[in-house]
C-alpha beads as a LAMMPS data file, in Angstrom:
LAMMPS data file: protein, C-alpha beads

305 atoms
304 bonds

1 atom types
1 bond types

-500.0 500.0 xlo xhi
-500.0 500.0 ylo yhi
-500.0 500.0 zlo zhi

Masses

1 110.0

Atoms # bond

1 1 1 -282.060 -133.020 -88.879
2 1 1 -279.150 -132.574 -86.486
3 1 1 -277.727 -135.929 -87.629
4 1 1 -277.812 -134.796 -91.280
5 1 1 -276.128 -131.522 -90.292
6 1 1 -273.254 -133.351 -88.578
7 1 1 -272.833 -135.753 -91.480
8 1 1 -272.636 -132.822 -93.905
9 1 1 -270.111 -131.064 -91.671
10 1 1 -268.008 -134.224 -91.457
11 1 1 -267.969 -134.531 -95.243
12 1 1 -266.857 -130.897 -95.641
13 1 1 -264.089 -131.344 -93.084
14 1 1 -262.962 -134.514 -94.834
15 1 1 -262.797 -132.749 -98.201
16 1 1 -260.833 -129.810 -96.750
17 1 1 -258.414 -132.167 -95.039
18 1 1 -257.796 -134.165 -98.209
19 1 1 -257.189 -131.018 -100.237
20 1 1 -254.745 -129.571 -97.697
21 1 1 -252.736 -132.757 -97.164
22 1 1 -248.997 -132.155 -97.120
23 1 1 -246.732 -135.177 -97.425
24 1 1 -243.562 -135.662 -95.473
25 1 1 -240.239 -135.075 -97.189
26 1 1 -239.684 -138.827 -97.280
27 1 1 -243.022 -139.317 -99.036
28 1 1 -242.083 -136.642 -101.555
29 1 1 -238.739 -138.275 -102.253
30 1 1 -240.382 -141.424 -103.603
31 1 1 -241.283 -139.502 -106.768
32 1 1 -237.698 -138.395 -107.418
33 1 1 -235.465 -140.185 -109.908
34 1 1 -233.364 -143.013 -108.545
35 1 1 -231.543 -143.414 -111.854
36 1 1 -228.403 -141.493 -112.779
37 1 1 -227.534 -140.476 -116.343
38 1 1 -224.488 -138.672 -117.783
39 1 1 -224.518 -134.937 -117.137
40 1 1 -225.005 -133.095 -120.414
41 1 1 -221.776 -131.593 -121.681
42 1 1 -222.727 -130.624 -125.223
43 1 1 -224.894 -127.524 -124.701
44 1 1 -221.959 -125.707 -123.099
45 1 1 -219.904 -126.166 -126.290
46 1 1 -222.360 -124.612 -128.750
47 1 1 -221.365 -121.235 -130.199
48 1 1 -224.774 -120.409 -131.725
49 1 1 -226.636 -120.088 -128.444
50 1 1 -230.131 -120.042 -129.905
51 1 1 -232.912 -122.528 -129.174
52 1 1 -236.613 -122.974 -129.751
53 1 1 -239.061 -124.769 -127.478
54 1 1 -241.742 -126.318 -129.691
55 1 1 -244.709 -127.725 -127.795
56 1 1 -248.451 -128.105 -128.270
57 1 1 -249.404 -126.150 -125.147
58 1 1 -247.272 -123.482 -123.535
59 1 1 -247.265 -125.224 -120.134
60 1 1 -245.836 -128.427 -121.669
61 1 1 -242.309 -127.154 -121.133
62 1 1 -242.697 -127.583 -117.357
63 1 1 -240.607 -130.751 -117.758
64 1 1 -237.669 -128.671 -119.037
65 1 1 -238.265 -125.214 -117.524
66 1 1 -235.244 -125.408 -115.238
67 1 1 -232.936 -126.198 -118.129
68 1 1 -234.384 -123.378 -120.231
69 1 1 -233.914 -120.922 -117.351
70 1 1 -230.347 -122.135 -116.886
71 1 1 -229.482 -121.676 -120.559
72 1 1 -231.088 -118.222 -120.638
73 1 1 -229.012 -117.206 -117.609
74 1 1 -225.931 -118.413 -119.512
75 1 1 -226.567 -116.117 -122.465
76 1 1 -228.815 -118.215 -124.696
77 1 1 -231.603 -116.653 -126.755
78 1 1 -234.632 -118.922 -126.442
79 1 1 -238.206 -118.595 -127.585
80 1 1 -241.245 -120.818 -127.167
81 1 1 -243.662 -121.783 -129.970
82 1 1 -246.984 -123.437 -129.126
83 1 1 -250.551 -123.864 -130.312
84 1 1 -252.109 -122.615 -127.078
85 1 1 -251.040 -119.816 -124.744
86 1 1 -252.330 -119.268 -121.189
87 1 1 -251.756 -115.705 -120.059
88 1 1 -250.848 -114.863 -116.495
89 1 1 -253.858 -113.382 -114.663
90 1 1 -253.774 -109.612 -115.079
91 1 1 -251.118 -109.695 -117.809
92 1 1 -251.204 -109.907 -121.601
93 1 1 -248.489 -112.555 -121.722
94 1 1 -247.846 -116.045 -120.435
95 1 1 -245.198 -117.052 -117.864
96 1 1 -242.674 -118.107 -120.539
97 1 1 -241.003 -114.693 -120.220
98 1 1 -239.745 -115.827 -116.805
99 1 1 -237.490 -118.471 -118.358
100 1 1 -236.901 -117.228 -121.931
101 1 1 -237.819 -114.449 -124.391
102 1 1 -241.477 -115.434 -124.313
103 1 1 -244.039 -117.418 -126.269
104 1 1 -245.589 -117.119 -129.726
105 1 1 -248.447 -118.992 -131.352
106 1 1 -247.566 -121.397 -134.142
107 1 1 -250.898 -120.666 -135.860
108 1 1 -252.934 -117.523 -135.458
109 1 1 -256.224 -119.352 -136.079
110 1 1 -255.256 -122.132 -133.600
111 1 1 -256.768 -124.789 -135.899
112 1 1 -254.474 -127.794 -135.999
113 1 1 -256.697 -130.754 -135.014
114 1 1 -259.956 -131.696 -136.704
115 1 1 -262.918 -132.439 -134.446
116 1 1 -261.112 -131.610 -131.200
117 1 1 -264.218 -129.903 -129.794
118 1 1 -266.252 -133.103 -130.191
119 1 1 -263.868 -135.376 -128.260
120 1 1 -264.805 -136.069 -124.637
121 1 1 -261.242 -136.718 -123.471
122 1 1 -258.891 -135.037 -125.972
123 1 1 -255.842 -135.854 -123.819
124 1 1 -256.342 -139.615 -124.149
125 1 1 -254.020 -141.500 -126.555
126 1 1 -255.235 -142.512 -130.000
127 1 1 -253.576 -144.716 -132.673
128 1 1 -250.700 -143.145 -134.597
129 1 1 -252.710 -143.661 -137.811
130 1 1 -255.538 -141.605 -136.341
131 1 1 -253.104 -138.822 -135.452
132 1 1 -251.949 -138.713 -139.069
133 1 1 -255.565 -138.467 -140.231
134 1 1 -257.003 -135.752 -137.974
135 1 1 -254.080 -133.344 -137.564
136 1 1 -253.316 -130.675 -140.172
137 1 1 -249.770 -131.818 -140.830
138 1 1 -248.935 -129.770 -143.941
139 1 1 -250.385 -126.549 -142.540
140 1 1 -248.415 -126.823 -139.303
141 1 1 -245.247 -128.026 -141.058
142 1 1 -245.217 -124.976 -143.328
143 1 1 -245.720 -122.562 -140.441
144 1 1 -243.076 -124.232 -138.297
145 1 1 -240.497 -124.494 -141.049
146 1 1 -240.735 -120.760 -141.678
147 1 1 -240.470 -119.893 -137.972
148 1 1 -237.552 -122.233 -137.352
149 1 1 -235.522 -121.094 -140.348
150 1 1 -236.075 -117.430 -139.492
151 1 1 -234.930 -117.954 -135.904
152 1 1 -231.981 -120.192 -136.864
153 1 1 -231.707 -122.262 -133.650
154 1 1 -228.951 -124.759 -132.995
155 1 1 -231.178 -126.796 -130.647
156 1 1 -234.884 -127.630 -130.533
157 1 1 -236.624 -128.654 -127.318
158 1 1 -239.754 -130.830 -127.593
159 1 1 -241.616 -133.634 -125.849
160 1 1 -240.805 -137.193 -126.922
161 1 1 -242.517 -138.342 -130.126
162 1 1 -243.331 -141.882 -128.924
163 1 1 -245.572 -141.232 -125.921
164 1 1 -245.652 -137.445 -125.793
165 1 1 -245.061 -137.454 -122.046
166 1 1 -248.211 -139.307 -121.066
167 1 1 -249.980 -140.103 -124.338
168 1 1 -251.599 -136.784 -125.304
169 1 1 -252.073 -136.858 -129.112
170 1 1 -251.225 -133.147 -129.401
171 1 1 -247.832 -133.813 -127.821
172 1 1 -247.086 -136.778 -130.068
173 1 1 -248.171 -134.937 -133.213
174 1 1 -246.058 -131.824 -132.762
175 1 1 -243.003 -133.740 -131.529
176 1 1 -243.167 -136.181 -134.445
177 1 1 -243.656 -133.361 -136.945
178 1 1 -240.572 -131.533 -135.659
179 1 1 -238.613 -134.786 -135.824
180 1 1 -239.749 -135.359 -139.421
181 1 1 -238.627 -131.888 -140.498
182 1 1 -235.345 -132.451 -138.686
183 1 1 -234.654 -135.870 -140.239
184 1 1 -235.622 -134.639 -143.702
185 1 1 -233.086 -131.796 -143.324
186 1 1 -235.774 -129.158 -143.879
187 1 1 -234.631 -127.201 -140.824
188 1 1 -231.144 -126.200 -139.785
189 1 1 -231.041 -127.172 -136.095
190 1 1 -228.225 -129.471 -135.008
191 1 1 -229.987 -131.423 -132.264
192 1 1 -233.357 -132.108 -130.663
193 1 1 -233.540 -132.386 -126.891
194 1 1 -236.725 -134.264 -126.003
195 1 1 -237.823 -133.646 -122.418
196 1 1 -238.577 -136.909 -120.592
197 1 1 -238.666 -138.319 -117.073
198 1 1 -237.154 -141.547 -115.773
199 1 1 -238.960 -144.882 -115.565
200 1 1 -238.990 -144.744 -111.773
201 1 1 -240.550 -141.289 -111.783
202 1 1 -243.130 -142.345 -114.349
203 1 1 -244.119 -145.486 -112.405
204 1 1 -244.493 -143.628 -109.116
205 1 1 -246.524 -140.808 -110.648
206 1 1 -248.815 -143.293 -112.437
207 1 1 -249.330 -145.233 -109.206
208 1 1 -250.115 -142.053 -107.260
209 1 1 -252.297 -140.638 -110.016
210 1 1 -254.502 -143.716 -110.564
211 1 1 -256.850 -143.436 -107.536
212 1 1 -257.105 -139.686 -108.016
213 1 1 -258.217 -140.041 -111.637
214 1 1 -260.701 -142.730 -110.616
215 1 1 -262.076 -140.486 -107.864
216 1 1 -262.465 -137.594 -110.310
217 1 1 -264.067 -139.835 -112.920
218 1 1 -261.396 -139.388 -115.611
219 1 1 -259.516 -142.097 -117.533
220 1 1 -255.771 -142.294 -116.890
221 1 1 -253.750 -141.659 -120.071
222 1 1 -250.267 -142.989 -119.264
223 1 1 -250.981 -146.728 -118.856
224 1 1 -253.481 -146.537 -121.728
225 1 1 -250.741 -145.161 -123.996
226 1 1 -248.336 -147.947 -123.005
227 1 1 -250.944 -150.554 -123.909
228 1 1 -252.045 -148.884 -127.143
229 1 1 -248.532 -148.309 -128.488
230 1 1 -246.993 -151.522 -127.149
231 1 1 -244.327 -149.661 -125.174
232 1 1 -242.958 -149.849 -121.636
233 1 1 -243.182 -146.146 -120.956
234 1 1 -241.520 -142.902 -121.951
235 1 1 -238.263 -143.270 -123.946
236 1 1 -235.212 -143.501 -121.720
237 1 1 -233.099 -140.373 -121.180
238 1 1 -229.619 -139.969 -122.611
239 1 1 -228.503 -137.157 -120.308
240 1 1 -229.482 -135.232 -117.211
241 1 1 -229.092 -131.529 -116.421
242 1 1 -228.810 -130.276 -112.847
243 1 1 -231.216 -127.388 -112.191
244 1 1 -230.983 -126.777 -108.431
245 1 1 -229.635 -123.244 -109.032
246 1 1 -232.839 -122.469 -110.967
247 1 1 -235.144 -123.579 -108.140
248 1 1 -236.746 -120.189 -107.480
249 1 1 -237.157 -119.398 -111.171
250 1 1 -238.775 -122.724 -112.032
251 1 1 -241.128 -122.659 -109.042
252 1 1 -242.146 -119.086 -109.843
253 1 1 -242.762 -120.165 -113.429
254 1 1 -245.023 -123.046 -112.394
255 1 1 -246.995 -120.991 -109.905
256 1 1 -247.513 -117.977 -112.169
257 1 1 -249.819 -119.852 -114.556
258 1 1 -253.586 -119.425 -114.098
259 1 1 -255.433 -121.852 -111.847
260 1 1 -256.687 -123.933 -114.790
261 1 1 -253.083 -124.812 -115.665
262 1 1 -251.855 -125.227 -112.102
263 1 1 -254.687 -127.704 -111.576
264 1 1 -253.273 -129.851 -114.379
265 1 1 -249.739 -129.511 -113.004
266 1 1 -250.995 -131.074 -109.757
267 1 1 -251.712 -134.310 -111.629
268 1 1 -248.121 -134.693 -112.829
269 1 1 -245.911 -132.598 -110.521
270 1 1 -246.647 -133.993 -107.061
271 1 1 -247.165 -131.450 -104.274
272 1 1 -245.194 -128.679 -105.956
273 1 1 -247.316 -126.049 -104.197
274 1 1 -246.765 -127.543 -100.748
275 1 1 -243.020 -126.901 -100.408
276 1 1 -240.669 -123.979 -100.883
277 1 1 -238.624 -123.898 -104.075
278 1 1 -235.247 -124.602 -102.514
279 1 1 -236.421 -127.736 -100.723
280 1 1 -238.575 -129.030 -103.577
281 1 1 -235.870 -128.699 -106.207
282 1 1 -233.204 -130.079 -103.934
283 1 1 -235.198 -133.306 -104.334
284 1 1 -236.173 -132.843 -107.979
285 1 1 -232.821 -131.345 -108.866
286 1 1 -232.391 -132.821 -112.350
287 1 1 -234.191 -132.713 -115.693
288 1 1 -233.789 -135.465 -118.255
289 1 1 -233.497 -135.506 -122.033
290 1 1 -233.433 -137.893 -124.918
291 1 1 -231.122 -136.467 -127.581
292 1 1 -231.877 -136.851 -131.296
293 1 1 -229.091 -136.352 -133.824
294 1 1 -229.477 -135.968 -137.573
295 1 1 -228.951 -139.170 -139.558
296 1 1 -225.453 -139.392 -141.020
297 1 1 -224.066 -136.623 -138.835
298 1 1 -221.016 -136.979 -136.608
299 1 1 -221.958 -138.735 -133.344
300 1 1 -222.598 -136.423 -130.401
301 1 1 -219.953 -138.098 -128.246
302 1 1 -217.318 -137.204 -130.866
303 1 1 -218.658 -133.695 -131.448
304 1 1 -218.343 -132.851 -127.762
305 1 1 -214.749 -134.049 -127.356

Bonds

1 1 1 2
2 1 2 3
3 1 3 4
4 1 4 5
5 1 5 6
6 1 6 7
7 1 7 8
8 1 8 9
9 1 9 10
10 1 10 11
11 1 11 12
12 1 12 13
13 1 13 14
14 1 14 15
15 1 15 16
16 1 16 17
17 1 17 18
18 1 18 19
19 1 19 20
20 1 20 21
21 1 21 22
22 1 22 23
23 1 23 24
24 1 24 25
25 1 25 26
26 1 26 27
27 1 27 28
28 1 28 29
29 1 29 30
30 1 30 31
31 1 31 32
32 1 32 33
33 1 33 34
34 1 34 35
35 1 35 36
36 1 36 37
37 1 37 38
38 1 38 39
39 1 39 40
40 1 40 41
41 1 41 42
42 1 42 43
43 1 43 44
44 1 44 45
45 1 45 46
46 1 46 47
47 1 47 48
48 1 48 49
49 1 49 50
50 1 50 51
51 1 51 52
52 1 52 53
53 1 53 54
54 1 54 55
55 1 55 56
56 1 56 57
57 1 57 58
58 1 58 59
59 1 59 60
60 1 60 61
61 1 61 62
62 1 62 63
63 1 63 64
64 1 64 65
65 1 65 66
66 1 66 67
67 1 67 68
68 1 68 69
69 1 69 70
70 1 70 71
71 1 71 72
72 1 72 73
73 1 73 74
74 1 74 75
75 1 75 76
76 1 76 77
77 1 77 78
78 1 78 79
79 1 79 80
80 1 80 81
81 1 81 82
82 1 82 83
83 1 83 84
84 1 84 85
85 1 85 86
86 1 86 87
87 1 87 88
88 1 88 89
89 1 89 90
90 1 90 91
91 1 91 92
92 1 92 93
93 1 93 94
94 1 94 95
95 1 95 96
96 1 96 97
97 1 97 98
98 1 98 99
99 1 99 100
100 1 100 101
101 1 101 102
102 1 102 103
103 1 103 104
104 1 104 105
105 1 105 106
106 1 106 107
107 1 107 108
108 1 108 109
109 1 109 110
110 1 110 111
111 1 111 112
112 1 112 113
113 1 113 114
114 1 114 115
115 1 115 116
116 1 116 117
117 1 117 118
118 1 118 119
119 1 119 120
120 1 120 121
121 1 121 122
122 1 122 123
123 1 123 124
124 1 124 125
125 1 125 126
126 1 126 127
127 1 127 128
128 1 128 129
129 1 129 130
130 1 130 131
131 1 131 132
132 1 132 133
133 1 133 134
134 1 134 135
135 1 135 136
136 1 136 137
137 1 137 138
138 1 138 139
139 1 139 140
140 1 140 141
141 1 141 142
142 1 142 143
143 1 143 144
144 1 144 145
145 1 145 146
146 1 146 147
147 1 147 148
148 1 148 149
149 1 149 150
150 1 150 151
151 1 151 152
152 1 152 153
153 1 153 154
154 1 154 155
155 1 155 156
156 1 156 157
157 1 157 158
158 1 158 159
159 1 159 160
160 1 160 161
161 1 161 162
162 1 162 163
163 1 163 164
164 1 164 165
165 1 165 166
166 1 166 167
167 1 167 168
168 1 168 169
169 1 169 170
170 1 170 171
171 1 171 172
172 1 172 173
173 1 173 174
174 1 174 175
175 1 175 176
176 1 176 177
177 1 177 178
178 1 178 179
179 1 179 180
180 1 180 181
181 1 181 182
182 1 182 183
183 1 183 184
184 1 184 185
185 1 185 186
186 1 186 187
187 1 187 188
188 1 188 189
189 1 189 190
190 1 190 191
191 1 191 192
192 1 192 193
193 1 193 194
194 1 194 195
195 1 195 196
196 1 196 197
197 1 197 198
198 1 198 199
199 1 199 200
200 1 200 201
201 1 201 202
202 1 202 203
203 1 203 204
204 1 204 205
205 1 205 206
206 1 206 207
207 1 207 208
208 1 208 209
209 1 209 210
210 1 210 211
211 1 211 212
212 1 212 213
213 1 213 214
214 1 214 215
215 1 215 216
216 1 216 217
217 1 217 218
218 1 218 219
219 1 219 220
220 1 220 221
221 1 221 222
222 1 222 223
223 1 223 224
224 1 224 225
225 1 225 226
226 1 226 227
227 1 227 228
228 1 228 229
229 1 229 230
230 1 230 231
231 1 231 232
232 1 232 233
233 1 233 234
234 1 234 235
235 1 235 236
236 1 236 237
237 1 237 238
238 1 238 239
239 1 239 240
240 1 240 241
241 1 241 242
242 1 242 243
243 1 243 244
244 1 244 245
245 1 245 246
246 1 246 247
247 1 247 248
248 1 248 249
249 1 249 250
250 1 250 251
251 1 251 252
252 1 252 253
253 1 253 254
254 1 254 255
255 1 255 256
256 1 256 257
257 1 257 258
258 1 258 259
259 1 259 260
260 1 260 261
261 1 261 262
262 1 262 263
263 1 263 264
264 1 264 265
265 1 265 266
266 1 266 267
267 1 267 268
268 1 268 269
269 1 269 270
270 1 270 271
271 1 271 272
272 1 272 273
273 1 273 274
274 1 274 275
275 1 275 276
276 1 276 277
277 1 277 278
278 1 278 279
279 1 279 280
280 1 280 281
281 1 281 282
282 1 282 283
283 1 283 284
284 1 284 285
285 1 285 286
286 1 286 287
287 1 287 288
288 1 288 289
289 1 289 290
290 1 290 291
291 1 291 292
292 1 292 293
293 1 293 294
294 1 294 295
295 1 295 296
296 1 296 297
297 1 297 298
298 1 298 299
299 1 299 300
300 1 300 301
301 1 301 302
302 1 302 303
303 1 303 304
304 1 304 305
């Protein structure tokens, strides 16, 4: 009996130790981008300082939250549109108000994907043809077109439409739909900034994430998406934006979400709860974007000169 008691105690101690592990700064740095891209110079030249963040889930803009906070501090009017909203515990609003005007639902009934409640792993990638079949494209397109034209943004912020960050079909669907409306000239925005990470960051996060997902008994989406879509990862960035001055705001934003969201952040934002904001975002001091321009329009490099 005593032997069983000590074994149980050892297991509990082991679990607590693994959950409270804090890496060294050098270990943390391995997740940071080694690549360098041109610093964005276009957003500072725009006179119509209005932008929309269009994502499937309100927490998806974690990849660009520093940039959004920076633009808001510089006088931009920015709003978030999403299918799902996670309110801050004790408040009737989500944390988006910390970095912009706040968040609104794209659809009041929240129905945009057929059969989502019957899928075991809804975050896992599926063929593009399947996305076209099960998502309510026309319904969402109509709602978005109205919202976008009423707001009159110059810039739209989304995930990338190829991999959707890590292969989530919701991400790919909404990003591709926005791109379609943009390319078909059905909305008036000038540019789309797709939030991405670098190939080094992606590889290190996938490598770190793999044993964790196996331990938890969940399939890993990123490598599965690469294989399914025949790609080498997330699209490469065109520009970077330095966000170190927004360290406190971005960290507060990440940590204000409910536990269910912060738990997901832990899978993709390594050890963000283990360090203070200033130190953490002195290492992860840049956000990265792929820029989409309208076909036939003047090239961005010429517009910014």
